[in-house]
VOKE-95811 format. One record per residue: x, y, z of N, C-alpha, C in turn; residue number from 1; residue in one letter. Coordinates in nm, 2 decimals. Example, Ala and Ser with C-alpha at 12.3 -4.5 7.8 and 13.67 -1.06 7.14 Angstrom:
2
node n.east=1.32&n.north=-0.57&n.up=0.78&ca.east=1.23&ca.north=-0.45&ca.up=0.78&c.east=1.32&c.north=-0.33&c.up=0.78&resi=1&resn=A
node n.east=1.28&n.north=-0.22&n.up=0.71&ca.east=1.37&ca.north=-0.11&ca.up=0.71&c.east=1.29&c.north=0.00&c.up=0.79&resi=2&resn=S
//
This chain:
106
node n.east=3.30&n.north=2.54&n.up=0.52&ca.east=3.27&ca.north=2.41&ca.up=0.44&c.east=3.15&c.north=2.51&c.up=0.42&resi=1&resn=X
node n.east=3.07&n.north=2.47&n.up=0.30&ca.east=2.96&ca.north=2.50&ca.up=0.25&c.east=2.85&c.north=2.34&c.up=0.30&resi=2&resn=X
node n.east=2.73&n.north=2.37&n.up=0.30&ca.east=2.69&ca.north=2.25&ca.up=0.32&c.east=2.53&c.north=2.30&c.up=0.27&resi=3&resn=X
node n.east=2.54&n.north=2.19&n.up=0.07&ca.east=2.45&ca.north=2.16&ca.up=0.00&c.east=2.39&c.north=2.00&c.up=0.03&resi=4&resn=X
node n.east=2.26&n.north=2.04&n.up=0.03&ca.east=2.19&ca.north=1.91&ca.up=-0.02&c.east=2.16&c.north=1.89&c.up=-0.16&resi=5&resn=X
node n.east=2.21&n.north=1.81&n.up=-0.23&ca.east=2.18&ca.north=1.78&ca.up=-0.36&c.east=2.13&c.north=1.64&c.up=-0.36&resi=6&resn=X
node n.east=1.97&n.north=1.71&n.up=-0.42&ca.east=1.92&ca.north=1.53&ca.up=-0.44&c.east=1.77&c.north=1.52&c.up=-0.58&resi=7&resn=X
node n.east=1.86&n.north=1.45&n.up=-0.63&ca.east=1.75&ca.north=1.46&ca.up=-0.76&c.east=1.68&c.north=1.40&c.up=-0.81&resi=8&resn=X
node n.east=1.60&n.north=1.43&n.up=-0.86&ca.east=1.44&ca.north=1.40&ca.up=-0.90&c.east=1.44&c.north=1.35&c.up=-1.06&resi=9&resn=X
node n.east=1.45&n.north=1.26&n.up=-1.07&ca.east=1.43&ca.north=1.26&ca.up=-1.24&c.east=1.59&c.north=1.25&c.up=-1.29&resi=10&resn=X
node n.east=1.55&n.north=1.40&n.up=-1.40&ca.east=1.68&ca.north=1.46&ca.up=-1.44&c.east=1.73&c.north=1.59&c.up=-1.40&resi=11&resn=X
node n.east=1.63&n.north=1.62&n.up=-1.30&ca.east=1.63&ca.north=1.77&ca.up=-1.28&c.east=1.66&c.north=1.77&c.up=-1.17&resi=12&resn=X
node n.east=1.74&n.north=1.91&n.up=-1.09&ca.east=1.78&ca.north=1.89&ca.up=-0.97&c.east=1.72&c.north=2.02&c.up=-0.94&resi=13&resn=X
node n.east=1.66&n.north=2.02&n.up=-0.77&ca.east=1.58&ca.north=2.09&ca.up=-0.73&c.east=1.63&c.north=2.22&c.up=-0.69&resi=14&resn=X
node n.east=1.60&n.north=2.32&n.up=-0.64&ca.east=1.69&ca.north=2.45&ca.up=-0.58&c.east=1.71&c.north=2.40&c.up=-0.43&resi=15&resn=X
node n.east=1.86&n.north=2.44&n.up=-0.43&ca.east=1.87&ca.north=2.41&ca.up=-0.28&c.east=1.81&c.north=2.45&c.up=-0.13&resi=16&resn=X
node n.east=1.80&n.north=2.44&n.up=-0.07&ca.east=1.70&ca.north=2.44&ca.up=0.08&c.east=1.81&c.north=2.44&c.up=0.13&resi=17&resn=X
node n.east=1.76&n.north=2.49&n.up=0.26&ca.east=1.86&ca.north=2.58&ca.up=0.42&c.east=1.88&c.north=2.44&c.up=0.50&resi=18&resn=X
node n.east=2.00&n.north=2.40&n.up=0.57&ca.east=1.97&ca.north=2.34&ca.up=0.65&c.east=2.03&c.north=2.31&c.up=0.73&resi=19&resn=X
node n.east=2.04&n.north=2.32&n.up=0.86&ca.east=2.05&ca.north=2.35&ca.up=1.02&c.east=2.15&c.north=2.26&c.up=1.09&resi=20&resn=X
node n.east=2.31&n.north=2.29&n.up=1.09&ca.east=2.35&ca.north=2.18&ca.up=1.16&c.east=2.30&c.north=2.18&c.up=1.33&resi=21&resn=X
node n.east=2.26&n.north=2.08&n.up=1.38&ca.east=2.27&ca.north=2.06&ca.up=1.55&c.east=2.39&c.north=2.01&c.up=1.58&resi=22&resn=X
node n.east=2.40&n.north=2.03&n.up=1.76&ca.east=2.50&ca.north=2.05&ca.up=1.82&c.east=2.54&c.north=1.90&c.up=1.79&resi=23&resn=X
node n.east=2.51&n.north=1.81&n.up=1.77&ca.east=2.56&ca.north=1.62&ca.up=1.74&c.east=2.59&c.north=1.64&c.up=1.62&resi=24&resn=X
node n.east=2.59&n.north=1.76&n.up=1.53&ca.east=2.63&ca.north=1.74&ca.up=1.36&c.east=2.51&c.north=1.67&c.up=1.27&resi=25&resn=X
node n.east=2.37&n.north=1.66&n.up=1.36&ca.east=2.30&ca.north=1.64&ca.up=1.25&c.east=2.17&c.north=1.74&c.up=1.19&resi=26&resn=X
node n.east=2.13&n.north=1.69&n.up=1.06&ca.east=2.09&ca.north=1.82&ca.up=0.98&c.east=1.96&c.north=1.69&c.up=0.97&resi=27&resn=X
node n.east=1.86&n.north=1.85&n.up=0.95&ca.east=1.72&ca.north=1.78&ca.up=0.92&c.east=1.70&c.north=1.82&c.up=0.77&resi=28&resn=X
node n.east=1.65&n.north=1.74&n.up=0.70&ca.east=1.64&ca.north=1.75&ca.up=0.56&c.east=1.49&c.north=1.83&c.up=0.54&resi=29&resn=X
node n.east=1.49&n.north=1.88&n.up=0.44&ca.east=1.34&ca.north=1.99&ca.up=0.47&c.east=1.25&c.north=1.87&c.up=0.38&resi=30&resn=X
node n.east=1.14&n.north=1.89&n.up=0.49&ca.east=0.96&ca.north=1.82&ca.up=0.44&c.east=0.97&c.north=1.74&c.up=0.30&resi=31&resn=X
node n.east=0.99&n.north=1.90&n.up=0.26&ca.east=0.94&ca.north=1.89&ca.up=0.08&c.east=1.01&c.north=1.80&c.up=0.01&resi=32&resn=X
node n.east=1.19&n.north=1.82&n.up=0.05&ca.east=1.24&ca.north=1.72&ca.up=-0.06&c.east=1.20&c.north=1.58&c.up=0.02&resi=33&resn=X
node n.east=1.22&n.north=1.53&n.up=0.13&ca.east=1.15&ca.north=1.39&ca.up=0.21&c.east=1.05&c.north=1.32&c.up=0.13&resi=34&resn=X
node n.east=0.94&n.north=1.48&n.up=0.13&ca.east=0.83&ca.north=1.39&ca.up=0.05&c.east=0.86&c.north=1.36&c.up=-0.08&resi=35&resn=X
node n.east=0.91&n.north=1.42&n.up=-0.19&ca.east=0.91&ca.north=1.44&ca.up=-0.29&c.east=1.00&c.north=1.32&c.up=-0.34&resi=36&resn=X
node n.east=1.12&n.north=1.27&n.up=-0.22&ca.east=1.18&ca.north=1.18&ca.up=-0.27&c.east=1.19&c.north=1.04&c.up=-0.18&resi=37&resn=X
node n.east=1.04&n.north=1.05&n.up=-0.10&ca.east=1.01&ca.north=0.94&ca.up=-0.02&c.east=1.09&c.north=0.90&c.up=0.07&resi=38&resn=X
node n.east=1.16&n.north=0.95&n.up=0.19&ca.east=1.24&ca.north=0.97&ca.up=0.26&c.east=1.20&c.north=0.93&c.up=0.39&resi=39&resn=X
node n.east=1.21&n.north=0.84&n.up=0.45&ca.east=1.15&ca.north=0.81&ca.up=0.56&c.east=1.25&c.north=0.79&c.up=0.68&resi=40&resn=X
node n.east=1.21&n.north=0.75&n.up=0.81&ca.east=1.30&ca.north=0.74&ca.up=0.91&c.east=1.41&c.north=0.63&c.up=0.91&resi=41&resn=X
node n.east=1.38&n.north=0.54&n.up=0.80&ca.east=1.50&ca.north=0.42&ca.up=0.81&c.east=1.53&c.north=0.44&c.up=0.67&resi=42&resn=X
node n.east=1.55&n.north=0.54&n.up=0.59&ca.east=1.57&ca.north=0.55&ca.up=0.44&c.east=1.72&c.north=0.55&c.up=0.47&resi=43&resn=X
node n.east=1.81&n.north=0.52&n.up=0.43&ca.east=1.97&ca.north=0.49&ca.up=0.42&c.east=1.99&c.north=0.58&c.up=0.32&resi=44&resn=X
node n.east=2.10&n.north=0.71&n.up=0.32&ca.east=2.14&ca.north=0.75&ca.up=0.31&c.east=2.30&c.north=0.76&c.up=0.24&resi=45&resn=X
node n.east=2.34&n.north=0.78&n.up=0.16&ca.east=2.46&ca.north=0.81&ca.up=0.13&c.east=2.52&c.north=0.97&c.up=0.13&resi=46&resn=X
node n.east=2.64&n.north=0.98&n.up=0.22&ca.east=2.69&ca.north=1.08&ca.up=0.25&c.east=2.83&c.north=1.13&c.up=0.25&resi=47&resn=X
node n.east=2.89&n.north=1.19&n.up=0.12&ca.east=3.03&ca.north=1.21&ca.up=0.09&c.east=3.06&c.north=1.34&c.up=0.04&resi=48&resn=X
node n.east=3.22&n.north=1.35&n.up=0.10&ca.east=3.22&ca.north=1.51&ca.up=0.01&c.east=3.26&c.north=1.52&c.up=-0.11&resi=49&resn=X
node n.east=3.27&n.north=1.61&n.up=-0.18&ca.east=3.25&ca.north=1.64&ca.up=-0.31&c.east=3.37&c.north=1.80&c.up=-0.34&resi=50&resn=X
node n.east=3.48&n.north=1.80&n.up=-0.26&ca.east=3.51&ca.north=1.94&ca.up=-0.29&c.east=3.50&c.north=1.96&c.up=-0.18&resi=51&resn=X
node n.east=3.46&n.north=2.13&n.up=-0.19&ca.east=3.42&ca.north=2.18&ca.up=-0.06&c.east=3.24&c.north=2.15&c.up=0.03&resi=52&resn=X
node n.east=3.22&n.north=2.03&n.up=-0.10&ca.east=3.01&ca.north=2.04&ca.up=-0.06&c.east=3.01&c.north=1.92&c.up=-0.01&resi=53&resn=X
node n.east=2.89&n.north=1.86&n.up=0.06&ca.east=2.85&ca.north=1.74&ca.up=0.13&c.east=2.76&c.north=1.69&c.up=0.04&resi=54&resn=X
node n.east=2.77&n.north=1.59&n.up=-0.03&ca.east=2.66&ca.north=1.53&ca.up=-0.12&c.east=2.58&c.north=1.41&c.up=-0.06&resi=55&resn=X
node n.east=2.44&n.north=1.44&n.up=-0.02&ca.east=2.36&ca.north=1.30&ca.up=0.02&c.east=2.29&c.north=1.25&c.up=-0.07&resi=56&resn=X
node n.east=2.24&n.north=1.11&n.up=-0.08&ca.east=2.18&ca.north=1.09&ca.up=-0.18&c.east=2.12&c.north=0.95&c.up=-0.13&resi=57&resn=X
node n.east=1.98&n.north=0.92&n.up=-0.23&ca.east=1.96&ca.north=0.80&ca.up=-0.16&c.east=2.01&c.north=0.67&c.up=-0.13&resi=58&resn=X
node n.east=2.07&n.north=0.56&n.up=-0.07&ca.east=2.11&ca.north=0.46&ca.up=-0.14&c.east=2.04&c.north=0.35&c.up=-0.19&resi=59&resn=X
node n.east=2.06&n.north=0.36&n.up=-0.35&ca.east=1.96&ca.north=0.22&ca.up=-0.37&c.east=2.00&c.north=0.07&c.up=-0.38&resi=60&resn=X
node n.east=2.01&n.north=0.03&n.up=-0.31&ca.east=1.99&ca.north=-0.14&ca.up=-0.33&c.east=1.94&c.north=-0.27&c.up=-0.40&resi=61&resn=X
node n.east=2.01&n.north=-0.31&n.up=-0.52&ca.east=1.93&ca.north=-0.36&ca.up=-0.64&c.east=1.83&c.north=-0.46&c.up=-0.55&resi=62&resn=X
node n.east=1.75&n.north=-0.49&n.up=-0.58&ca.east=1.66&ca.north=-0.57&ca.up=-0.57&c.east=1.73&c.north=-0.71&c.up=-0.59&resi=63&resn=X
node n.east=1.65&n.north=-0.76&n.up=-0.42&ca.east=1.80&ca.north=-0.95&ca.up=-0.46&c.east=1.74&c.north=-1.05&c.up=-0.58&resi=64&resn=X
node n.east=1.60&n.north=-1.05&n.up=-0.56&ca.east=1.55&ca.north=-1.10&ca.up=-0.74&c.east=1.63&c.north=-1.12&c.up=-0.80&resi=65&resn=X
node n.east=1.68&n.north=-0.99&n.up=-0.87&ca.east=1.82&ca.north=-0.95&ca.up=-0.93&c.east=1.95&c.north=-1.05&c.up=-0.94&resi=66&resn=X
node n.east=2.01&n.north=-1.00&n.up=-0.81&ca.east=2.14&ca.north=-1.05&ca.up=-0.82&c.east=2.11&c.north=-1.21&c.up=-0.81&resi=67&resn=X
node n.east=2.00&n.north=-1.25&n.up=-0.76&ca.east=1.98&ca.north=-1.41&ca.up=-0.75&c.east=1.96&c.north=-1.48&c.up=-0.91&resi=68&resn=X
node n.east=1.91&n.north=-1.40&n.up=-0.96&ca.east=1.88&ca.north=-1.42&ca.up=-1.11&c.east=2.10&c.north=-1.40&c.up=-1.19&resi=69&resn=X
node n.east=2.14&n.north=-1.30&n.up=-1.15&ca.east=2.24&ca.north=-1.32&ca.up=-1.18&c.east=2.35&c.north=-1.39&c.up=-1.17&resi=70&resn=X
node n.east=2.33&n.north=-1.48&n.up=-1.05&ca.east=2.42&ca.north=-1.58&ca.up=-0.99&c.east=2.36&c.north=-1.70&c.up=-1.03&resi=71&resn=X
node n.east=2.24&n.north=-1.75&n.up=-1.06&ca.east=2.20&ca.north=-1.84&ca.up=-1.12&c.east=2.26&c.north=-1.85&c.up=-1.28&resi=72&resn=X
node n.east=2.27&n.north=-1.73&n.up=-1.33&ca.east=2.28&ca.north=-1.74&ca.up=-1.50&c.east=2.43&c.north=-1.79&c.up=-1.47&resi=73&resn=X
node n.east=2.49&n.north=-1.75&n.up=-1.37&ca.east=2.66&ca.north=-1.76&ca.up=-1.38&c.east=2.73&c.north=-1.92&c.up=-1.37&resi=74&resn=X
node n.east=2.60&n.north=-1.97&n.up=-1.24&ca.east=2.60&ca.north=-2.12&ca.up=-1.21&c.east=2.61&c.north=-2.20&c.up=-1.36&resi=75&resn=X
node n.east=2.47&n.north=-2.14&n.up=-1.45&ca.east=2.42&ca.north=-2.18&ca.up=-1.54&c.east=2.52&c.north=-2.19&c.up=-1.62&resi=76&resn=X
node n.east=2.61&n.north=-2.09&n.up=-1.67&ca.east=2.75&ca.north=-2.10&ca.up=-1.74&c.east=2.87&c.north=-2.18&c.up=-1.74&resi=77&resn=X
node n.east=2.89&n.north=-2.19&n.up=-1.60&ca.east=3.01&ca.north=-2.27&ca.up=-1.58&c.east=2.97&c.north=-2.43&c.up=-1.57&resi=78&resn=X
node n.east=2.81&n.north=-2.45&n.up=-1.60&ca.east=2.74&ca.north=-2.62&ca.up=-1.58&c.east=2.72&c.north=-2.65&c.up=-1.72&resi=79&resn=X
node n.east=2.70&n.north=-2.55&n.up=-1.82&ca.east=2.68&ca.north=-2.57&ca.up=-1.99&c.east=2.55&c.north=-2.58&c.up=-1.94&resi=80&resn=X
node n.east=2.51&n.north=-2.52&n.up=-1.84&ca.east=2.33&ca.north=-2.56&ca.up=-1.83&c.east=2.31&c.north=-2.64&c.up=-1.83&resi=81&resn=X
node n.east=2.34&n.north=-2.77&n.up=-1.72&ca.east=2.28&ca.north=-2.89&ca.up=-1.69&c.east=2.23&c.north=-2.87&c.up=-1.57&resi=82&resn=X
node n.east=2.18&n.north=-2.98&n.up=-1.47&ca.east=2.09&ca.north=-2.98&ca.up=-1.36&c.east=2.22&c.north=-3.00&c.up=-1.28&resi=83&resn=X
node n.east=2.28&n.north=-2.97&n.up=-1.19&ca.east=2.33&ca.north=-3.00&ca.up=-1.09&c.east=2.27&c.north=-3.04&c.up=-0.98&resi=84&resn=X
node n.east=2.30&n.north=-3.18&n.up=-0.89&ca.east=2.26&ca.north=-3.25&ca.up=-0.82&c.east=2.26&c.north=-3.20&c.up=-0.67&resi=85&resn=X
node n.east=2.22&n.north=-3.23&n.up=-0.56&ca.east=2.27&ca.north=-3.20&ca.up=-0.41&c.east=2.37&c.north=-3.27&c.up=-0.44&resi=86&resn=X
node n.east=2.40&n.north=-3.45&n.up=-0.44&ca.east=2.50&ca.north=-3.46&ca.up=-0.43&c.east=2.64&c.north=-3.43&c.up=-0.50&resi=87&resn=X
node n.east=2.62&n.north=-3.31&n.up=-0.62&ca.east=2.77&ca.north=-3.29&ca.up=-0.70&c.east=2.83&c.north=-3.19&c.up=-0.60&resi=88&resn=X
node n.east=2.69&n.north=-3.16&n.up=-0.56&ca.east=2.70&ca.north=-2.95&ca.up=-0.47&c.east=2.82&c.north=-3.00&c.up=-0.33&resi=89&resn=X
node n.east=2.77&n.north=-3.12&n.up=-0.28&ca.east=2.82&ca.north=-3.18&ca.up=-0.17&c.east=2.94&c.north=-3.20&c.up=-0.18&resi=90&resn=X
node n.east=2.97&n.north=-3.30&n.up=-0.28&ca.east=3.14&ca.north=-3.34&ca.up=-0.34&c.east=3.21&c.north=-3.26&c.up=-0.36&resi=91&resn=X
node n.east=3.19&n.north=-3.12&n.up=-0.43&ca.east=3.25&ca.north=-3.01&ca.up=-0.44&c.east=3.30&c.north=-2.93&c.up=-0.34&resi=92&resn=X
node n.east=3.22&n.north=-2.91&n.up=-0.24&ca.east=3.25&ca.north=-2.82&ca.up=-0.06&c.east=3.32&c.north=-2.97&c.up=-0.01&resi=93&resn=X
node n.east=3.28&n.north=-3.06&n.up=-0.02&ca.east=3.39&ca.north=-3.18&ca.up=0.08&c.east=3.53&c.north=-3.15&c.up=-0.05&resi=94&resn=X
node n.east=3.57&n.north=-3.10&n.up=-0.18&ca.east=3.68&ca.north=-3.14&ca.up=-0.23&c.east=3.75&c.north=-2.99&c.up=-0.19&resi=95&resn=X
node n.east=3.71&n.north=-2.90&n.up=-0.18&ca.east=3.71&ca.north=-2.78&ca.up=-0.16&c.east=3.74&c.north=-2.78&c.up=-0.04&resi=96&resn=X
node n.east=3.75&n.north=-2.83&n.up=0.10&ca.east=3.78&ca.north=-2.82&ca.up=0.21&c.east=3.85&c.north=-2.94&c.up=0.22&resi=97&resn=X
node n.east=3.91&n.north=-3.06&n.up=0.14&ca.east=4.00&ca.north=-3.10&ca.up=0.19&c.east=4.12&c.north=-3.02&c.up=0.10&resi=98&resn=X
node n.east=4.11&n.north=-2.94&n.up=-0.02&ca.east=4.21&ca.north=-2.85&ca.up=-0.06&c.east=4.26&c.north=-2.78&c.up=0.00&resi=99&resn=X
node n.east=4.17&n.north=-2.70&n.up=0.09&ca.east=4.19&ca.north=-2.59&ca.up=0.19&c.east=4.32&c.north=-2.62&c.up=0.28&resi=100&resn=X
node n.east=4.23&n.north=-2.74&n.up=0.34&ca.east=4.34&ca.north=-2.83&ca.up=0.44&c.east=4.48&c.north=-2.86&c.up=0.41&resi=101&resn=X
node n.east=4.50&n.north=-2.94&n.up=0.29&ca.east=4.61&ca.north=-2.94&ca.up=0.25&c.east=4.69&c.north=-2.83&c.up=0.20&resi=102&resn=X
node n.east=4.64&n.north=-2.68&n.up=0.16&ca.east=4.71&ca.north=-2.56&ca.up=0.16&c.east=4.76&c.north=-2.51&c.up=0.29&resi=103&resn=X
node n.east=4.71&n.north=-2.57&n.up=0.41&ca.east=4.71&ca.north=-2.52&ca.up=0.53&c.east=4.85&c.north=-2.57&c.up=0.59&resi=104&resn=X
node n.east=4.85&n.north=-2.71&n.up=0.55&ca.east=4.91&ca.north=-2.78&ca.up=0.62&c.east=5.07&c.north=-2.82&c.up=0.53&resi=105&resn=X
node n.east=5.03&n.north=-2.73&n.up=0.42&ca.east=5.20&ca.north=-2.74&ca.up=0.29&c.east=5.30&c.north=-2.63&c.up=0.34&resi=106&resn=X
//
């Protein structure tokens, strides 16, 4: 099986470099690529097989703020934009728990 490190920089791909597989199956990403792609010791990478190749790419985790913004937007849609009080939330939780217990007992 060929081992090729494919990492995209913007829209262009760099020339492949040689990486040697150690006895524990570990590979070292060449320093130039680590520097260009800002890969540090804690960077998470995705590794998958594509045909007879191994593809390595940086894991992109969306900012939590964007995820929360989408969640709040969904809540606003469901509530018609009106404010939801803590009391309303607790009532919904209690109703859900009662419904769940009723289904378990049935």
